TIPA-571443 format. One line per field, with one value per atom (N, C-alpha, C, O): residue in one letter; x, y, z. Coordinates in pm, whole numbers, padded with zeros to 5 digits, m for minus. Each point is the difference from the previous one (the first is absolute). Layout:
<recs>
aa <- A	...
east <- X	...
north <- Y	...
up <- Z	...
</recs>
This chain:
<recs>
aa <- X	X	X	X	X	X	X	X	X	X	X	X	X	X	X	X	X	X	X	X	X	X	X	X	X	X	X	X	X	X	X	X	X	X	X	X	X	X	X	X	X	X	X	X	X	X	X	X	X	X	X	X	X	X	X	X	X	X	X	X	X	X	X	X	X	X	X	X	X	X	X	X	X	X	X	X	X	X	X	X	X	X	X	X	X	X	X	X	X	X	X	X	X	X	X	X	X	X	X	X	X	X	X	X	X	X	X	X	X	X	X	X	X	X	X	X	X	X	X	X	X	X	X	X	X	X	X	X	X	X	X	X	X	X	X	X	X	X	X	X	X	X	X	X	X	X	X	X	X	X	X	X	X	X	X	X	X	X	X	X	X	X	X	X	X	X	X	X	X	X	X	X	X	X	X	X	X	X	X	X	X	X	X	X	X	X	X	X	X	X	X	X	X	X	X	X	X	X	X	X	X	X	X	X	X	X	X	X	X	X	X	X	X	X	X	X	X	X	X	X	X	X	X	X	X	X	X	X	X	X	X	X	X	X	X	X	X	X	X	X	X	X	X	X	X	X	X	X	X	X	X	X	X	X	X	X	X	X	X	X	X	X	X	X	X	X	X	X	X	X	X	X	X	X	X	X	X	X	X	X	X	X	X	X	X	X	X	X	X	X	X	X	X	X	X	X	X	X	X	X	X	X	X	X	X	X	X	X	X	X	X	X	X	X	X	X	X	X	X	X	X	X	X	X	X	X	X	X	X	X	X	X	X	X	X	X	X	X	X	X	X	X	X	X	X	X	X	X	X	X	X	X	X	X	X	X	X	X	X	X	X	X	X	X	X	X	X	X	X	X	X	X	X	X	X	X	X	X	X	X	X	X	X	X	X	X	X	X	X	X	X	X	X	X	X	X	X	X	X	X	X	X	X	X	X	X	X	X	X	X	X	X	X	X	X	X	X	X	X	X	X	X	X	X	X	X	X	X	X	X	X	X	X	X	X	X	X	X	X	X	X	X	X	X	X	X	X	X	X	X	X	X	X	X	X	X	X	X	X	X	X	X	X	X	X	X	X	X	X	X	X	X	X	X	X	X	X	X	X	X	X	X	X	X	X	X	X	X	X	X	X	X	X	X	X	X	X	X	X	X	X	X	X	X	X	X	X	X	X	X	X	X	X	X	X	X	X	X	X	X	X	X	X	X	X	X	X	X	X	X	X	X	X	X	X	X	X	X	X	X	X	X	X	X	X	X	X	X	X	X	X	X	X	X	X	X	X	X	X	X	X	X	X	X	X	X	X	X	X	X	X	X	X	X	X	X	X	X	X	X	X	X	X	X	X	X	X	X	X	X	X	X	X	X	X	X	X	X	X	X	X	X	X	X	X	X	X	X	X	X	X	X	X	X	X	X	X	X	X	X	X	X	X	X	X	X	X	X	X	X	X	X	X	X	X	X	X	X	X	X	X	X	X	X	X	X	X	X	X	X	X	X	X	X	X	X	X	X	X	X	X	X	X	X	X	X	X	X	X	X	X	X	X	X	X	X	X	X	X	X	X	X	X	X
east <- 16798	00072	00148	00062	m00006	00140	00029	00103	m00194	00017	00003	00078	m00164	m00001	00129	00052	00000	00126	00116	00089	m00091	00104	m00010	00101	m00224	m00019	00052	00059	m00082	00048	00152	00060	00003	00146	00062	00109	m00176	00058	m00037	00065	m00165	m00042	00008	m00002	00010	00009	m00136	m00062	00017	m00130	00001	00101	m00212	m00015	m00043	00060	m00166	m00055	m00043	m00033	00035	m00061	m00107	00025	m00145	m00113	m00073	00006	m00074	m00087	m00123	00009	m00125	m00127	m00075	00013	m00090	m00094	m00126	00004	m00113	m00127	m00113	00017	m00134	m00118	m00116	00012	m00122	m00119	m00115	m00019	m00057	m00115	00006	00067	m00139	m00009	m00136	m00067	00028	m00127	00007	00074	m00152	m00009	m00110	m00114	00147	m00102	m00070	m00122	00198	m00055	00064	00108	m00172	00056	m00070	m00123	00200	m00058	m00053	m00080	00120	m00060	00007	00100	m00208	m00006	00008	00017	m00027	00008	00143	00093	m00072	00136	00059	m00070	00198	00073	00136	00044	00024	00132	00108	m00006	00104	00111	00131	00009	00092	00136	00090	m00016	00114	00081	00141	00018	00081	00138	00058	m00042	00140	00067	00143	00027	00063	00138	00031	m00046	00123	00030	00141	00064	m00020	00127	m00034	m00064	00107	m00024	00132	00108	m00121	00118	00022	m00087	00200	00037	m00114	m00081	00078	m00099	m00137	m00097	00085	m00125	m00118	m00114	00139	m00109	m00060	m00112	00184	m00041	00039	00110	m00199	00028	m00044	m00090	00155	m00039	m00038	00075	m00194	m00049	m00025	m00038	00060	m00047	m00116	00015	m00130	m00116	m00050	00019	m00084	m00056	m00121	00003	m00111	m00120	m00088	00021	m00122	m00097	m00133	m00008	m00097	m00135	m00081	m00019	m00030	m00087	m00136	m00049	m00010	m00137	m00080	00031	m00133	m00075	m00145	m00066	00016	m00141	m00015	00091	m00206	m00038	00091	00010	00058	00087	m00046	m00053	00072	m00036	00080	00117	m00180	00066	00113	00082	m00074	00102	00124	00081	m00064	00116	00129	00108	m00116	00123	00056	m00048	00147	00064	m00078	00001	m00068	m00083	00075	m00059	00187	00077	00031	00010	00005	00057	00141	00018	00081	00139	00069	m00034	00131	00070	00135	00026	00059	00124	00019	m00056	00134	00019	00103	00069	m00059	00097	m00070	m00090	00133	m00051	00103	00101	m00128	00083	m00082	m00117	00180	m00068	00060	00122	m00207	00042	m00043	m00118	00214	m00029	m00067	00003	m00064	m00064	00104	m00034	00161	00108	00017	00033	m00056	00016	m00124	00012	m00131	m00123	m00063	m00073	00101	m00067	m00139	m00069	00026	m00131	00005	00110	m00221	00001	00033	00023	m00020	00030	00102	00017	00051	00085	m00091	m00104	00142	m00078	00087	00117	m00176	00074	m00081	m00123	00195	m00062	00092	00123	m00182	00082	m00083	m00115	00175	m00066	00015	00097	m00195	00002	m00038	m00075	00129	m00033	m00095	00037	m00159	m00105	m00010	00024	m00061	m00017	m00135	m00027	m00056	m00129	m00025	00047	m00121	m00035	m00123	m00102	00111	m00112	m00006	00089	m00196	m00013	00106	00040	00005	00097	m00062	m00111	00180	m00053	m00055	m00050	00059	m00052	00060	00119	m00191	m00140	m00095	m00121	00174	m00086	m00070	m00113	00179	m00062	00032	00095	m00175	00019	00038	m00084	00210	00049	m00004	00047	m00105	m00004	00126	00104	m00114	00114	00021	m00076	00178	00029	00150	00082	m00051	00139	00012	m00099	00221	00025	00021	00081	m00153	00011	00064	m00041	00141	00073	m00030	m00004	m00016	m00024	00075	00011	00042	00064	m00100	m00075	00074	m00091	00058	00085	m00129	00052	m00065	m00109	00177	m00057	00051	00105	m00183	00040	m00024	m00088	00168	m00008	00020	00069	m00130	00026	00043	m00071	00184	00052	00060	00038	m00030	00057	00059	m00059	00174	00060	00033	00020	m00015	00029	00104	m00019	00128	00101	m00057	m00074	00111	m00044	00117	m00010	00122	00116	00120	00000	00099	00126	m00015	m00027	00043	m00009	m00140	m00024	m00066	m00131	m00106	00005	m00104	m00109	m00129	00004	m00116	m00128	m00037	00044	m00123	m00027	m00143	m00057	m00002	m00133	00004	00074	m00155	00003	m00135	m00070	00035	m00119	00044	00069	m00108	00040	m00123	m00104	00117	m00101	00068	00095	m00142	00059	m00098	m00119	00169	m00078	00057	00119	m00208	00044	m00073	m00122	00193	m00066	m00040	00040	m00118	m00062	m00136	m00040	m00031	m00138	m00090	00011	m00098	m00020	00115	00070	m00053	00102	m00025	m00115	00223	m00013	00066	00108	m00174	00053	m00006	m00108	00223	00010	00054	00098	m00161	00053	00047	m00067	00183	00059	00033	00049	m00076	00036	00086	m00043	00165	00095	00061	00003	00045	00078	00102	m00021	00130	00100	00115	m00011	00121	00120	00116	00002	00093	00114	00129	00000	00109	00133	00065	m00011	00079	00055	00147	00032	00060	00144	00071	00121
north <- 17688	00113	m00036	00039	m00111	m00038	m00081	00019	m00111	m00081	00086	m00026	00128	00089	00080	00020	00025	00074	m00090	00045	m00171	m00094	m00026	m00009	m00002	m00017	00121	m00014	00132	00122	00005	00048	m00098	00002	m00102	00024	m00138	m00105	00013	m00062	00140	00020	00149	00082	m00047	00142	00070	00034	m00013	00061	00147	00069	m00023	00140	00084	00104	m00147	00074	m00095	m00116	00168	m00064	00095	00120	m00170	00084	m00058	m00120	00207	m00043	00087	00121	m00180	00073	m00041	m00113	00205	m00036	00083	00113	m00169	00071	m00085	m00094	00129	m00073	00032	00077	m00136	00021	m00081	m00013	m00043	m00082	m00132	m00014	m00083	m00130	m00061	00035	m00126	m00067	m00139	m00024	m00067	m00136	m00008	00037	m00085	m00028	m00130	m00011	m00088	m00129	m00040	00049	m00136	m00045	00064	00005	00043	00051	00142	00024	00070	00134	00072	m00008	00079	00072	00151	00070	m00017	00145	00047	m00070	00189	00054	00028	00044	m00070	00027	00056	m00002	00052	00060	m00101	m00115	00158	m00084	00076	00116	m00182	00056	m00079	m00120	00190	m00064	00059	00120	m00207	00043	m00086	m00114	00170	m00074	00050	00118	m00208	00033	m00067	m00112	00179	m00060	00031	00094	m00177	00020	m00003	m00094	00197	00000	m00031	00023	m00074	m00039	00097	00083	m00091	00104	00046	m00079	00207	00074	00001	00044	m00092	00002	m00066	00041	m00141	m00070	m00110	m00045	00000	m00115	00024	00049	m00083	00011	m00127	m00071	00044	m00107	00067	00083	m00117	00065	m00100	m00115	00162	m00066	00087	00121	m00182	00075	m00056	m00118	00204	m00042	00087	00121	m00181	00078	m00064	m00113	00190	m00047	00067	00123	m00203	00049	m00021	m00114	00222	m00008	m00053	00035	m00118	m00047	00015	m00062	00144	00027	m00048	m00004	m00033	m00038	m00139	m00050	m00011	m00129	m00115	m00098	00107	m00108	m00050	00078	m00205	m00051	00073	00033	m00007	00077	m00077	00061	m00192	m00079	m00027	m00086	00156	m00027	00058	m00040	00135	00058	00104	00114	m00149	00091	00002	m00098	00208	00008	00055	00015	00014	00055	m00109	m00118	00160	m00086	00054	00100	m00165	00043	m00081	m00117	00178	m00071	00062	00116	m00196	00049	m00078	m00109	00163	m00072	00064	00095	m00148	00045	00009	m00078	00174	00006	00058	00058	m00076	00055	00109	m00020	00134	00116	00028	00010	00004	00046	00146	00031	00057	00144	00049	m00065	00180	00062	00043	00020	m00005	00028	m00116	00020	m00141	m00119	m00027	m00048	00078	m00037	00115	m00024	00147	00114	00024	00092	m00172	00016	00115	00042	00008	00111	m00042	00087	m00217	m00050	m00112	m00065	00042	m00117	m00118	00019	m00139	m00121	m00096	m00021	m00038	m00095	m00128	00001	m00112	m00129	m00074	00006	m00074	m00072	m00088	m00033	m00004	m00084	00064	00071	m00097	00049	m00111	m00091	00100	m00094	00072	00099	m00149	00062	m00069	m00121	00198	m00052	00046	00120	m00216	00032	m00094	m00113	00163	m00082	m00083	00052	m00183	m00093	m00091	00001	m00080	m00095	m00110	m00038	m00013	m00109	m00121	m00041	m00015	m00111	00042	m00083	00213	00053	m00080	m00032	m00001	00031	m00114	00019	m00137	m00119	m00016	m00047	00085	m00019	00118	00074	m00058	00109	m00059	m00059	00074	m00056	00104	m00025	00141	00108	00084	m00048	00170	00091	00049	m00036	00116	00049	m00008	00003	m00012	m00007	00087	00031	00009	00071	m00100	m00092	00110	m00088	00080	00113	m00172	00068	m00064	m00123	00206	m00045	00090	00121	m00181	00076	00019	m00092	00211	00027	00104	00080	m00079	00094	00139	00014	00084	00135	00069	m00034	00130	00088	00143	00027	00064	00141	00091	m00034	00151	00110	00118	00035	00026	00105	00113	m00018	00133	00117	00092	00018	00040	00097	00126	m00002	00114	00130	00070	00013	00033	00072	00130	00071	m00040	00126	00089	00123	m00182	00079	m00091	m00092	00117	m00071	m00151	m00058	m00008	m00146	m00049	m00120	00212	m00039	m00001	00075	m00163	m00014	m00037	m00058	00092	m00049	m00120	m00011	m00076	m00125	m00043	00030	m00099	m00059	m00141	m00026	m00062	m00140	m00066	00033	m00124	m00083	m00146	m00036	m00046	m00141	m00089	00035	m00150	m00104	m00126	m00049	m00003	m00117	m00116	00018	m00137	m00122	m00076	m00029	m00005	m00065	m00133	m00001	m00112	m00132	m00055	m00111	00187	m00053	m00059	00005	m00062	m00042	00093	00001	00076	00012	00078	00076	m00096	00070	00150	00044	00035	00144	00072	m00037	00140	00088	00140	00048	00018	00128	00105	m00024	00142	00113	00106	00027	00032	00102	00123	m00012	00130	00127	00077	00025	00012	00063	00125	00015	00072	00117	00026	m00039	00106	00028	00079	00063	m00068	00073	m00099	m00099	00127	m00089	00076	00120	m00192	00054	m00089	m00123	00184	m00068	00040	00113	m00207	00031	m00076	00014
up <- 11973	m00053	m00015	m00099	00195	m00006	m00125	m00065	00030	m00121	m00125	m00091	00086	m00117	m00009	m00109	00223	m00002	m00043	m00072	00115	m00044	m00150	m00068	00017	m00144	m00076	m00106	00162	m00066	m00001	m00096	00203	00007	m00095	m00054	00032	m00083	m00147	m00085	00052	m00139	m00030	00091	m00217	m00034	00013	m00101	00225	00023	m00040	00017	m00070	m00038	00119	00028	00042	00113	00112	m00024	00145	00115	00048	00015	00010	00038	00119	00026	00045	00109	00002	m00024	00053	00005	00125	00047	00007	00106	m00018	m00049	00091	m00013	00048	00077	m00123	00040	m00089	m00096	00128	m00081	00053	00120	m00214	00038	m00075	m00102	00156	m00064	00027	00096	m00184	00016	m00061	m00095	00151	m00050	m00106	00028	m00147	m00102	00035	m00014	00058	00039	00131	00034	00041	00125	00117	00004	00092	00125	m00017	m00091	00174	00006	m00133	m00072	00038	m00127	00016	m00100	00222	00021	m00014	00042	m00100	m00010	00138	00091	m00078	00124	m00032	m00116	00219	m00017	m00033	00043	m00121	m00042	00016	m00038	00095	00012	m00094	m00017	m00045	m00103	m00001	00015	m00033	m00023	m00112	m00022	m00048	m00107	m00013	00018	m00049	m00033	m00132	m00026	m00059	m00130	m00046	00046	m00137	m00071	m00148	m00048	m00024	m00145	m00071	00053	m00172	m00076	m00114	m00027	m00042	m00097	m00089	m00049	00032	m00079	00065	m00062	00185	00076	m00071	00020	m00101	m00068	00086	m00026	00127	00080	00145	00027	00068	00143	00070	m00045	00155	00091	00130	00052	00003	00122	00111	m00023	00145	00121	00049	00013	00013	00046	00132	00031	00046	00128	00028	m00024	00075	00028	00104	00043	m00003	00098	m00030	m00007	m00011	m00024	00126	00043	00016	00117	m00044	m00107	00189	m00028	00129	00101	m00107	00122	m00004	00104	m00221	m00010	m00061	m00066	00089	m00059	00039	m00073	00187	00045	00136	00080	m00051	00132	00108	m00020	00135	00105	00068	00068	m00084	00069	m00086	00036	m00147	m00085	00055	m00043	00137	00054	m00095	m00001	m00077	m00093	m00131	m00074	00045	m00120	m00121	m00107	00121	m00112	m00102	00034	m00158	m00104	m00021	m00069	00126	m00011	m00108	m00022	m00047	m00106	m00028	00033	m00095	m00059	m00129	m00015	m00077	m00125	m00089	00038	m00156	m00099	m00135	m00030	m00051	m00136	m00095	00042	m00169	m00107	m00068	m00031	00009	m00057	m00137	m00014	m00085	m00132	m00009	00015	m00039	00005	m00127	m00104	00116	m00116	m00104	m00116	00158	m00095	m00098	m00117	00167	m00085	m00085	m00113	00166	m00070	m00079	m00097	00138	m00062	00056	m00045	00143	00064	00100	00037	00009	00096	00144	00085	m00055	00135	m00007	m00103	00216	00015	00037	00064	m00104	00028	00080	m00031	00136	00084	00016	m00004	00022	00031	00095	m00013	00110	00096	00092	m00030	00143	00100	00137	00028	00057	00137	00096	m00034	00155	00107	00095	00063	m00053	00081	00134	00011	00092	00135	00053	00007	00031	00060	00117	00002	00097	00117	m00031	m00046	00072	m00018	00122	00084	m00075	00110	m00014	m00110	00224	00002	m00068	00036	m00134	m00077	m00135	m00076	00045	m00127	m00114	00007	m00113	m00025	00036	m00001	00035	00013	00133	00005	00104	00131	00090	m00024	00127	00095	00135	00068	m00030	00128	00111	00111	m00140	00099	m00010	m00044	00083	m00009	m00142	m00091	00072	m00135	m00027	00091	m00218	m00047	m00124	m00066	00036	m00125	m00111	00013	m00123	m00115	m00112	m00028	m00037	m00106	m00135	m00012	m00088	m00136	m00097	00020	m00126	m00107	m00112	m00034	m00025	m00111	m00094	00041	m00166	m00099	00013	00055	m00107	m00008	m00127	m00054	00010	m00111	00045	00082	m00138	00040	m00119	m00096	00105	m00092	00087	00095	m00124	00085	m00083	m00116	00179	m00067	00106	00106	m00135	00091	m00078	m00121	00195	m00058	00085	00121	m00180	00078	00057	m00068	00194	00060	00039	m00007	00047	00035	00013	00081	m00159	00003	00000	m00106	00220	00009	00039	00005	00023	00053	m00108	m00098	00119	m00096	00073	00109	m00168	00048	m00086	m00114	00170	m00068	00025	00106	m00201	00013	m00060	m00094	00151	m00043	00025	00096	m00184	00018	m00013	m00095	00192	00004	00001	00055	m00117	00005	00051	m00061	00174	00066	00002	00028	m00059	00013	00119	00006	00091	00123	00014	00014	m00016	m00003	00137	00035	00043	00120	m00038	m00116	00215	m00022	00078	00123	m00180	m00145	m00064	00066	m00196	m00076	00010	00007	m00006	00015	m00116	m00045	m00004	m00102	00059	00034	m00022	00069	m00095	m00071	00071	m00076	00099	00100	m00128	00086	m00083	m00112	00166	m00062	00098	00113	m00153	00090	m00062	m00122	00208	m00042	00108	00115	m00150	00101	m00057	m00105	00177	m00038	m00005	00072	m00157	m00015	m00021	m00028	00040	m00027	m00104	00007	m00101	m00118	m00010	m00035	00066	00000	m00110	m00016
</recs>
């Protein structure tokens, strides 16, 4: 968030926004396929005329089924950055975003080639795309909904879809 505020101070930013919410997520490919809870936050800086935004995103997808019991932390945690092209610029009914995220998952020590016992957090960077929309509700506040598709390059490869809703502030 500090980086976004510094960018807003050094460039002629139009708005600074923050959103938080949650929803559900599921793996299309890879590990668990059952839907589970997802927590999500985002901060953004938009540039003149609100046609373009840069966002910092952070989330966590709970996974409770179809996983080995010895994995420890079953969450898929991530943070990342993306660029958003607004519907003001495209004329489409939703804003479109594309970016990269750094994912963290617990795997056996020595992943992926050997198992030395114990577990470690393994980090991977992967791309994501999003479609999002917000609606003003009162003054600076808005409700928001978003759908994300994430590609995560673990073994096996994972493709995750997330559906979120929440509330945000737009200054």
